[in-house]
N, C-alpha and C positions, 0 to 999 in steps of 0.2 A: 522438527528436525534439529533446530538449534538447541533445544533442551536436551535431546538425546546425545548430541555431540558434546555439549558442554559437560554433561554428566560423566563422560568418558575421559575428560582432561586429567582427572586425578585418580590415584589408586585407592585402595581400601583404607589406607592410612591418611588420606587427604593430601598426599604429595603429588606434585605435578609429574605426569608421565613424560618420558622423552618423546620427541616428535615422531620418530619412526614407529614407536609402539602405538601411539595415539592414532596415527595415520592408518595403520593396518587395521585397527579396531573400528574405525569409522567408515572405511571404504564401502562396506555393505550398505550402511545407512545413506551415505552420500549418493551412491549410484542409484538407489531407489528414489530419492527425493530430488536430487539436483537437476537432472535433465529436464523433466517436465516442469518442475517448480521454477527453474530459471527461465524457461521459455514463457511461462505465464507471467512472471515478474516483468520480463522484458516487454512482452506484448502489451501488458497493462500500462506500463510506464509510457510507451510510445503512443498508445491510444489516448491516454489522459493528456499527454502533451499536445497532441493534435486537437483534442477537445478544447483545451485552453486557448489555443490559437484560433479555432473556429469561434469560440465565445467572444473573443476580442473583436473579431470581424463582425459578428452579429451586433455587438454594441455600436460599432462604427456606422453600421447601416440601419439602425433601428428606426430612423425617420422614414425610410422607404419600406423596409420589411420589419414591422414591429413585433411580429409573433414568431414563435419557434414551434416546429412540428417534430414530434418524436418519430424517427424513421426506423423501419424494420432492421433487424440485425442482418449482417452479411455472413453470419456463422452457418456452416453447413449442418450443424447440430445445435439449434437454438435452445437456450435455457428458457424456462417459463417465466422467470422473474419480470422481465420487461414486456412480455407479450401483451399484457393488459393495457399498455400505453401505445405501442405501435399498431396493434390490431384495430384500435378505434381512431387512429390518426389524431392522437391527442395533440392539440394546438393551444398554446398559452402565450400571453404577452411575455416578452423577454424579462420584464421586471416583476413577473408574478412570483409570489412567495413559494409556489410549487417547486420552482427550479432550485430553491435553497435546500430542499429535502430530497429531490429526485432528479436524476439526469443520467444519460448514458455515461458509462465509465464508473458507476458506483458499485459494480460487481466485477470480480476478477475475470479478465479476458472478455469483457463485454464488447461486442462489435456493433452495437446500435449507434445511431448518430442523431444529430439534430439538423434541421433545415430551416433557414429563415424563410418566412412567407408573409404575404399580406392578406392571406385568407383569415376569416374570423376565428376567434377562439372557440374551442369545444369544451364540453363539460369534463371535469376530472372524474375518473372512475371512482365509485364508492369505496373500492378496496385499495385505493392508492396508498393509504397509510399503513397497510399491511407490510409493505416492502421497506426495508431499512438498508442503508449502504453497508456493504461488507467491511470488516475490519481493515483499517488502513486507507479506505477509499471515501471517507467523508469529505465534504466540502467541494466547492467548485475550484479546480486548480487555477483557473484564470483569476479568481478573486483571492485565493489564499496564497498563491505562489508555490504550493506544495503538490507534488505528484502523489506522494503517500503522506497521510496525516499521522499524528502522534499516536493514534490507536493501532497502528500497524504493529504486528508482533516484534518487529525489529527494535522498537522503542519500549523499554520497560517503564512501568508507571513510576517507580522510584528505585532507589538502591536496594531496598529490602526485597523487592520483587524480581530483581535481576538474577538470572540463573547463575551468574558468576559470584554471587555474594550470599549464598545460602548457608555455608558452613565455614567453620574455622579451617584454615589451611587451603582455601580456594585460591583461584588465580588472583582475586582482588588483593588478598593479603600478601600474596607472593609479589605482585606488582608493586604494592606500596613499599614493601621491604626492598625490592629491586631498585626502585626509583631513589630511595634514600642512599643506597650504595652508589648508584650512578652519579648522583649529585655530589657526593663526597669525592668520588674519583675525579670528576670534572674539576672541582675546586682544587684538588691536590695537583692536577696537571697544569692548571692555570697559574699556580704559584711558581 
């Protein structure tokens, strides 16, 4: 969505379109993506924040409840990604390296959870490494302090890969020119 909307910021000559024109052109794109997309972003952010708080509680109680069990999703339409973990009641020590690669909340809108337990660890399914966190959801938010990591589509890899910096006359060059003018005007008014 961001790429499609960014592409509409400028006209065929690379000049910035007026807001009213741009807004009219992106309304169809925004209405298609924004409602469900925003709900997913919101739900995932809240879920991952709860997961981080839960993890900190697990660490505080590890002397009594040293293991974590992967609990089934509460979603009415569960995805298959995590079923291999909750269907076998996967239980691992809290400091097991498994949790560095896999955990509830590493898929968008994941509604699985962990539960602290003193029950013994179970074997890791053979196909565990088949699953990778989805873009933007790597890392344990309790350890990284990030709800969304830098692989999220919001964060470009570098300036060259940023959708606003692909051609001459884009918003980047417009802003650079605009900031120079604004700085000059501020300096002039200050005198």
